[in-house]
C-alpha positions in Angstrom: 3.4 -13.8 -6.9 2.6 -17.9 -7.0 -1.3 -19.3 -7.7 -1.7 -22.6 -7.2 -4.9 -24.1 -9.4 -7.4 -26.6 -8.5 -5.7 -29.5 -9.7 -2.5 -28.0 -7.8 -0.5 -27.0 -10.3 1.7 -23.7 -9.8 1.9 -20.8 -11.5 4.2 -17.7 -11.2 3.1 -14.6 -12.6 3.6 -10.5 -11.2 1.0 -9.1 -9.2 0.1 -6.2 -12.0 -0.8 -9.6 -14.4 -2.9 -11.1 -11.3 -4.7 -7.9 -11.1 -5.7 -7.7 -14.7 -7.1 -11.3 -15.0 -9.5 -10.1 -12.4 -12.9 -9.0 -13.0 -15.3 -6.3 -11.5 -17.2 -8.6 -9.6 -13.2 -9.7 -7.6 -13.3 -6.4 -5.6 -15.2 -5.6 -3.4 -16.6 -1.6 -2.3 -15.4 -0.4 1.4 -15.5 2.8 2.8 -12.2 4.1 3.1 -11.1 5.9 5.6 -9.8 9.9 4.7 -9.4 12.8 7.0 -12.5 13.9 5.8 -14.9 11.1 6.4 -14.5 8.2 3.8 -14.6 7.4 -0.1 -15.4 4.5 -1.7 -12.6 2.1 -3.0 -12.4 -1.2 -4.7 -10.5 -3.9 -3.4 -9.0 -7.3 -3.8 -7.4 -9.1 -0.9 -5.8 -12.7 -1.7 -3.8 -14.7 0.1 -0.6 -15.9 -2.1 3.7 -16.8 -2.1 4.9 -13.7 -3.1 9.1 -14.5 -4.7 11.2 -12.6 -1.7 8.6 -11.8 1.0 7.3 -15.7 1.3 3.7 -16.3 2.7 1.6 -13.0 2.8 -1.2 -11.4 1.3 -1.4 -8.6 -1.1 -4.5 -5.7 -1.1 -5.2 -4.5 -4.7 -6.7 -1.2 -4.6 -8.4 0.5 -7.1 -10.2 3.6 -6.9 -13.0 3.4 -9.5 -14.5 0.6 -10.6 -13.8 1.0 -13.8 -10.6 2.6 -13.2 -7.3 2.1 -15.5 -4.6 -0.4 -13.9 -2.0 2.8 -13.8 -4.4 3.9 -10.9 -4.4 0.6 -9.1 -1.8 0.4 -5.6 -0.6 -2.9 -4.3 0.5 -3.8 -1.0 1.7 -7.1 1.2 1.2 -7.8 4.3 2.6 -10.7 6.6 -0.4 -10.5 8.4 -2.0 -13.7 7.4 -4.9 -13.5 9.5 -6.3 -10.1 9.2 -9.5 -10.0 7.6 -9.9 -7.7 4.7 -11.5 -5.3 6.9 -8.4 -5.1 9.4 -6.1 -5.8 6.3 -7.5 -2.1 5.0 -7.2 -0.2 8.0 -3.5 -1.3 8.4 -2.8 0.2 5.1 -4.9 3.5 5.4 -2.8 4.4 8.0 0.5 3.3 6.3 -0.9 5.5 3.4 -1.0 8.7 5.7 2.9 7.7 7.1 3.7 7.4 3.1 1.6 10.5 1.9 3.7 12.8 4.7 7.1 10.7 3.3 6.4 12.0 -0.5 5.4 15.3 0.8 8.6 16.1 2.8 10.6 14.6 -0.3 8.4 16.6 -2.2 8.8 20.0 0.1 11.3 19.8 1.7 13.8 18.1 -0.1 14.8 15.8 2.4 15.8 13.0 -0.3 18.6 14.8 -1.1 19.5 15.4 2.4 22.4 13.4 3.8 22.8 12.5 7.2 26.9 12.0 8.1 26.7 12.8 11.9 24.5 12.7 15.1 23.7 16.4 15.0 22.8 16.0 11.4 20.9 12.8 12.1 18.7 14.9 14.9 18.7 17.8 12.2 17.5 15.7 10.0 14.0 14.7 12.6 13.5 18.0 13.7 12.7 19.1 10.5 10.5 15.5 10.1 8.9 16.6 13.1 8.2 20.3 12.2 6.9 19.4 8.4 4.6 16.8 10.2 3.2 19.4 12.3 2.6 21.5 9.6 1.0 19.2 7.1 -0.9 17.3 9.3 
């Protein structure tokens, strides 16, 4: 990602490197929506330019104030005008979908399923729909 210094110089670094430079005060505590209500998470939103994505906002999320970097998660959105609250809302919805995909891969082995015909596509989506119904 690209950072612009106050003097106008540009510096490119990985998102993980940028996150490692952040202080605790750079994160905002938010109520992260879950199926059981909400839980506190710490987030940082930066508007930047990411190589091969272009202009975007990057959301850095960590589960606790002192969580190690291995537990941090990163998302990018092209919705440049969204507020922190809006970005968190979109990410939490997407997170639920990604959890479903992960469960389908782990429990059903759908990542090994080879779709080579129209009936195969129909069977694949039927399995996905059935698993979504059972898992949600």
